[in-house]
N, CA, C and O atoms as a GROMACS GRO file, in nm:
protein
  296
    1UNK      N    1   1.011   0.865  -1.395
    1UNK     CA    2   0.938   0.970  -1.329
    1UNK      C    3   1.000   0.991  -1.191
    1UNK      O    4   1.032   0.895  -1.121
    2UNK      N    5   1.017   1.117  -1.153
    2UNK     CA    6   1.074   1.150  -1.022
    2UNK      C    7   0.964   1.137  -0.916
    2UNK      O    8   0.854   1.189  -0.932
    3UNK      N    9   0.997   1.068  -0.808
    3UNK     CA   10   0.905   1.054  -0.695
    3UNK      C   11   0.966   1.117  -0.570
    3UNK      O   12   1.087   1.111  -0.549
    4UNK      N   13   0.880   1.176  -0.488
    4UNK     CA   14   0.918   1.231  -0.360
    4UNK      C   15   0.842   1.156  -0.252
    4UNK      O   16   0.741   1.092  -0.279
    5UNK      N   17   0.892   1.166  -0.130
    5UNK     CA   18   0.831   1.093  -0.020
    5UNK      C   19   0.830   1.179   0.105
    5UNK      O   20   0.934   1.230   0.146
    6UNK      N   21   0.713   1.196   0.165
    6UNK     CA   22   0.703   1.253   0.298
    6UNK      C   23   0.717   1.136   0.394
    6UNK      O   24   0.641   1.039   0.387
    7UNK      N   25   0.815   1.146   0.484
    7UNK     CA   26   0.847   1.033   0.572
    7UNK      C   27   0.798   1.057   0.714
    7UNK      O   28   0.760   1.167   0.751
    8UNK      N   29   0.802   0.950   0.792
    8UNK     CA   30   0.756   0.958   0.931
    8UNK      C   31   0.842   1.050   1.015
    8UNK      O   32   0.798   1.095   1.122
    9UNK      N   33   0.964   1.081   0.971
    9UNK     CA   34   1.048   1.174   1.045
    9UNK      C   35   1.017   1.320   1.012
    9UNK      O   36   1.081   1.411   1.065
   10UNK      N   37   0.919   1.343   0.924
   10UNK     CA   38   0.876   1.478   0.889
   10UNK      C   39   0.952   1.539   0.773
   10UNK      O   40   0.921   1.651   0.732
   11UNK      N   41   1.051   1.470   0.720
   11UNK     CA   42   1.128   1.522   0.608
   11UNK      C   43   1.069   1.477   0.475
   11UNK      O   44   0.997   1.378   0.466
   12UNK      N   45   1.103   1.554   0.371
   12UNK     CA   46   1.064   1.521   0.234
   12UNK      C   47   1.189   1.470   0.163
   12UNK      O   48   1.292   1.538   0.162
   13UNK      N   49   1.179   1.352   0.104
   13UNK     CA   50   1.294   1.290   0.038
   13UNK      C   51   1.269   1.276  -0.111
   13UNK      O   52   1.157   1.250  -0.155
   14UNK      N   53   1.376   1.293  -0.189
   14UNK     CA   54   1.372   1.265  -0.331
   14UNK      C   55   1.407   1.118  -0.348
   14UNK      O   56   1.517   1.076  -0.314
   15UNK      N   57   1.314   1.041  -0.401
   15UNK     CA   58   1.337   0.898  -0.423
   15UNK      C   59   1.398   0.870  -0.559
   15UNK      O   60   1.417   0.755  -0.596
   16UNK      N   61   1.428   0.974  -0.633
   16UNK     CA   62   1.493   0.966  -0.764
   16UNK      C   63   1.395   0.920  -0.872
   16UNK      O   64   1.274   0.922  -0.853
   17UNK      N   65   1.451   0.880  -0.983
   17UNK     CA   66   1.371   0.841  -1.099
   17UNK      C   67   1.331   0.695  -1.086
   17UNK      O   68   1.412   0.604  -1.103
   18UNK      N   69   1.203   0.674  -1.055
   18UNK     CA   70   1.150   0.538  -1.038
   18UNK      C   71   1.051   0.511  -1.150
   18UNK      O   72   0.988   0.603  -1.202
   19UNK      N   73   1.038   0.387  -1.187
   19UNK     CA   74   0.948   0.351  -1.295
   19UNK      C   75   0.801   0.370  -1.261
   19UNK      O   76   0.722   0.410  -1.347
   20UNK      N   77   0.765   0.343  -1.136
   20UNK     CA   78   0.626   0.357  -1.094
   20UNK      C   79   0.622   0.372  -0.942
   20UNK      O   80   0.726   0.370  -0.876
   21UNK      N   81   0.503   0.387  -0.888
   21UNK     CA   82   0.490   0.413  -0.745
   21UNK      C   83   0.537   0.294  -0.661
   21UNK      O   84   0.592   0.313  -0.552
   22UNK      N   85   0.517   0.174  -0.711
   22UNK     CA   86   0.566   0.057  -0.637
   22UNK      C   87   0.718   0.059  -0.627
   22UNK      O   88   0.774   0.027  -0.522
   23UNK      N   89   0.784   0.096  -0.735
   23UNK     CA   90   0.930   0.107  -0.734
   23UNK      C   91   0.975   0.220  -0.641
   23UNK      O   92   1.080   0.210  -0.578
   24UNK      N   93   0.895   0.326  -0.633
   24UNK     CA   94   0.927   0.436  -0.542
   24UNK      C   95   0.922   0.389  -0.397
   24UNK      O   96   1.009   0.422  -0.317
   25UNK      N   97   0.819   0.312  -0.363
   25UNK     CA   98   0.810   0.257  -0.227
   25UNK      C   99   0.929   0.164  -0.200
   25UNK      O  100   0.984   0.164  -0.089
   26UNK      N  101   0.968   0.085  -0.298
   26UNK     CA  102   1.083  -0.004  -0.282
   26UNK      C  103   1.211   0.077  -0.261
   26UNK      O  104   1.297   0.039  -0.181
   27UNK      N  105   1.225   0.189  -0.333
   27UNK     CA  106   1.341   0.276  -0.315
   27UNK      C  107   1.344   0.334  -0.175
   27UNK      O  108   1.450   0.340  -0.112
   28UNK      N  109   1.228   0.376  -0.126
   28UNK     CA  110   1.221   0.429   0.011
   28UNK      C  111   1.265   0.323   0.111
   28UNK      O  112   1.341   0.352   0.204
   29UNK      N  113   1.219   0.202   0.092
   29UNK     CA  114   1.258   0.093   0.182
   29UNK      C  115   1.408   0.068   0.176
   29UNK      O  116   1.473   0.049   0.279
   30UNK      N  117   1.464   0.069   0.055
   30UNK     CA  118   1.608   0.049   0.038
   30UNK      C  119   1.689   0.159   0.107
   30UNK      O  120   1.802   0.136   0.152
   31UNK      N  121   1.631   0.278   0.116
   31UNK     CA  122   1.699   0.393   0.178
   31UNK      C  123   1.666   0.405   0.327
   31UNK      O  124   1.701   0.504   0.391
   32UNK      N  125   1.598   0.303   0.382
   32UNK     CA  126   1.556   0.302   0.523
   32UNK      C  127   1.468   0.423   0.558
   32UNK      O  128   1.483   0.483   0.664
   33UNK      N  129   1.378   0.456   0.466
   33UNK     CA  130   1.283   0.565   0.486
   33UNK      C  131   1.145   0.503   0.505
   33UNK      O  132   1.106   0.415   0.430
   34UNK      N  133   1.072   0.551   0.607
   34UNK     CA  134   0.935   0.504   0.630
   34UNK      C  135   0.839   0.608   0.570
   34UNK      O  136   0.815   0.711   0.632
   35UNK      N  137   0.784   0.580   0.452
   35UNK     CA  138   0.700   0.680   0.385
   35UNK      C  139   0.560   0.690   0.446
   35UNK      O  140   0.498   0.590   0.482
   36UNK      N  141   0.514   0.813   0.454
   36UNK     CA  142   0.375   0.840   0.487
   36UNK      C  143   0.300   0.862   0.356
   36UNK      O  144   0.185   0.820   0.340
   37UNK      N  145   0.368   0.929   0.263
   37UNK     CA  146   0.305   0.971   0.138
   37UNK      C  147   0.411   0.973   0.029
   37UNK      O  148   0.515   1.035   0.046
   38UNK      N  149   0.385   0.907  -0.082
   38UNK     CA  150   0.473   0.908  -0.198
   38UNK      C  151   0.398   0.976  -0.311
   38UNK      O  152   0.283   0.943  -0.339
   39UNK      N  153   0.464   1.072  -0.375
   39UNK     CA  154   0.399   1.146  -0.483
   39UNK      C  155   0.501   1.181  -0.590
   39UNK      O  156   0.621   1.183  -0.565
   40UNK      N  157   0.450   1.208  -0.709
   40UNK     CA  158   0.539   1.247  -0.818
   40UNK      C  159   0.584   1.391  -0.798
   40UNK      O  160   0.523   1.467  -0.722
   41UNK      N  161   0.690   1.428  -0.868
   41UNK     CA  162   0.739   1.566  -0.861
   41UNK      C  163   0.630   1.662  -0.910
   41UNK      O  164   0.613   1.770  -0.852
   42UNK      N  165   0.558   1.625  -1.014
   42UNK     CA  166   0.451   1.711  -1.066
   42UNK      C  167   0.341   1.729  -0.963
   42UNK      O  168   0.290   1.840  -0.946
   43UNK      N  169   0.304   1.622  -0.894
   43UNK     CA  170   0.202   1.633  -0.789
   43UNK      C  171   0.251   1.722  -0.676
   43UNK      O  172   0.173   1.794  -0.615
   44UNK      N  173   0.381   1.716  -0.647
   44UNK     CA  174   0.434   1.800  -0.539
   44UNK      C  175   0.423   1.948  -0.574
   44UNK      O  176   0.396   2.030  -0.487
   45UNK      N  177   0.444   1.982  -0.701
   45UNK     CA  178   0.428   2.122  -0.744
   45UNK      C  179   0.283   2.164  -0.728
   45UNK      O  180   0.256   2.276  -0.682
   46UNK      N  181   0.189   2.078  -0.764
   46UNK     CA  182   0.047   2.110  -0.746
   46UNK      C  183   0.016   2.137  -0.599
   46UNK      O  184  -0.059   2.230  -0.567
   47UNK      N  185   0.073   2.057  -0.509
   47UNK     CA  186   0.050   2.078  -0.366
   47UNK      C  187   0.114   2.207  -0.317
   47UNK      O  188   0.056   2.277  -0.234
   48UNK      N  189   0.232   2.240  -0.368
   48UNK     CA  190   0.297   2.367  -0.330
   48UNK      C  191   0.208   2.484  -0.369
   48UNK      O  192   0.186   2.575  -0.290
   49UNK      N  193   0.156   2.480  -0.490
   49UNK     CA  194   0.067   2.587  -0.537
   49UNK      C  195  -0.058   2.595  -0.450
   49UNK      O  196  -0.099   2.705  -0.412
   50UNK      N  197  -0.118   2.482  -0.419
   50UNK     CA  198  -0.238   2.480  -0.335
   50UNK      C  199  -0.211   2.537  -0.197
   50UNK      O  200  -0.290   2.616  -0.146
   51UNK      N  201  -0.100   2.499  -0.136
   51UNK     CA  202  -0.066   2.550  -0.003
   51UNK      C  203  -0.043   2.700  -0.008
   51UNK      O  204  -0.093   2.774   0.077
   52UNK      N  205   0.034   2.746  -0.107
   52UNK     CA  206   0.063   2.889  -0.118
   52UNK      C  207  -0.064   2.969  -0.139
   52UNK      O  208  -0.079   3.077  -0.082
   53UNK      N  209  -0.157   2.918  -0.219
   53UNK     CA  210  -0.283   2.989  -0.244
   53UNK      C  211  -0.362   3.010  -0.115
   53UNK      O  212  -0.436   3.107  -0.103
   54UNK      N  213  -0.346   2.920  -0.018
   54UNK     CA  214  -0.421   2.930   0.106
   54UNK      C  215  -0.350   3.009   0.214
   54UNK      O  216  -0.405   3.028   0.323
   55UNK      N  217  -0.229   3.055   0.187
   55UNK     CA  218  -0.159   3.143   0.279
   55UNK      C  219  -0.203   3.285   0.249
   55UNK      O  220  -0.211   3.324   0.133
   56UNK      N  221  -0.230   3.362   0.351
   56UNK     CA  222  -0.277   3.498   0.331
   56UNK      C  223  -0.159   3.595   0.330
   56UNK      O  224  -0.143   3.677   0.420
   57UNK      N  225  -0.077   3.582   0.226
   57UNK     CA  226   0.040   3.668   0.212
   57UNK      C  227   0.032   3.732   0.073
   57UNK      O  228   0.034   3.661  -0.027
   58UNK      N  229   0.025   3.866   0.066
   58UNK     CA  230   0.006   3.933  -0.063
   58UNK      C  231   0.108   3.894  -0.171
   58UNK      O  232   0.070   3.877  -0.287
   59UNK      N  233   0.233   3.880  -0.137
   59UNK     CA  234   0.336   3.850  -0.237
   59UNK      C  235   0.324   3.709  -0.292
   59UNK      O  236   0.387   3.677  -0.394
   60UNK      N  237   0.246   3.624  -0.230
   60UNK     CA  238   0.236   3.485  -0.273
   60UNK      C  239   0.164   3.473  -0.408
   60UNK      O  240   0.188   3.377  -0.481
   61UNK      N  241   0.078   3.567  -0.441
   61UNK     CA  242   0.008   3.562  -0.569
   61UNK      C  243   0.106   3.559  -0.685
   61UNK      O  244   0.088   3.483  -0.780
   62UNK      N  245   0.209   3.641  -0.677
   62UNK     CA  246   0.311   3.644  -0.781
   62UNK      C  247   0.382   3.509  -0.789
   62UNK      O  248   0.407   3.458  -0.898
   63UNK      N  249   0.414   3.452  -0.674
   63UNK     CA  250   0.484   3.323  -0.671
   63UNK      C  251   0.398   3.214  -0.734
   63UNK      O  252   0.449   3.132  -0.811
   64UNK      N  253   0.271   3.212  -0.702
   64UNK     CA  254   0.181   3.112  -0.761
   64UNK      C  255   0.173   3.131  -0.911
   64UNK      O  256   0.182   3.034  -0.986
   65UNK      N  257   0.157   3.256  -0.957
   65UNK     CA  258   0.152   3.282  -1.101
   65UNK      C  259   0.280   3.234  -1.170
   65UNK      O  260   0.275   3.180  -1.280
   66UNK      N  261   0.392   3.256  -1.104
   66UNK     CA  262   0.520   3.213  -1.160
   66UNK      C  263   0.528   3.061  -1.168
   66UNK      O  264   0.571   3.006  -1.269
   67UNK      N  265   0.486   2.992  -1.061
   67UNK     CA  266   0.493   2.846  -1.059
   67UNK      C  267   0.402   2.781  -1.163
   67UNK      O  268   0.439   2.680  -1.223
   68UNK      N  269   0.286   2.839  -1.184
   68UNK     CA  270   0.191   2.776  -1.277
   68UNK      C  271   0.195   2.841  -1.415
   68UNK      O  272   0.115   2.806  -1.502
   69UNK      N  273   0.287   2.936  -1.436
   69UNK     CA  274   0.301   2.997  -1.568
   69UNK      C  275   0.192   3.096  -1.599
   69UNK      O  276   0.148   3.106  -1.714
   70UNK      N  277   0.147   3.168  -1.499
   70UNK     CA  278   0.044   3.269  -1.519
   70UNK      C  279   0.098   3.394  -1.584
   70UNK      O  280   0.207   3.394  -1.640
   71UNK      N  281   0.020   3.500  -1.577
   71UNK     CA  282   0.053   3.623  -1.648
   71UNK      C  283   0.189   3.680  -1.608
   71UNK      O  284   0.258   3.739  -1.692
   72UNK      N  285   0.229   3.664  -1.482
   72UNK     CA  286   0.357   3.718  -1.437
   72UNK      C  287   0.471   3.619  -1.456
   72UNK      O  288   0.588   3.657  -1.451
   73UNK      N  289   0.438   3.494  -1.477
   73UNK     CA  290   0.542   3.392  -1.484
   73UNK      C  291   0.553   3.324  -1.619
   73UNK      O  292   0.608   3.214  -1.629
   74UNK      N  293   0.500   3.388  -1.721
   74UNK     CA  294   0.502   3.326  -1.854
   74UNK      C  295   0.642   3.316  -1.910
   74UNK      O  296   0.662   3.266  -2.021
   0.00000   0.00000   0.00000
């Protein structure tokens, strides 16, 4: 499973394919990254959709539909 990490430096890092969240934290440590939040790639997509939904930008509706496979993004 692919894990991502939001780090203390404010960047988002790809921790690659880790077996579980503990292995993801170990990968971050091996890469000298101080994680604030470790999440799966699928969870990151859910967060992107949630953030976009809360932005008041008309064109974002299409983007959300595309990301989640809605009527415009099937």
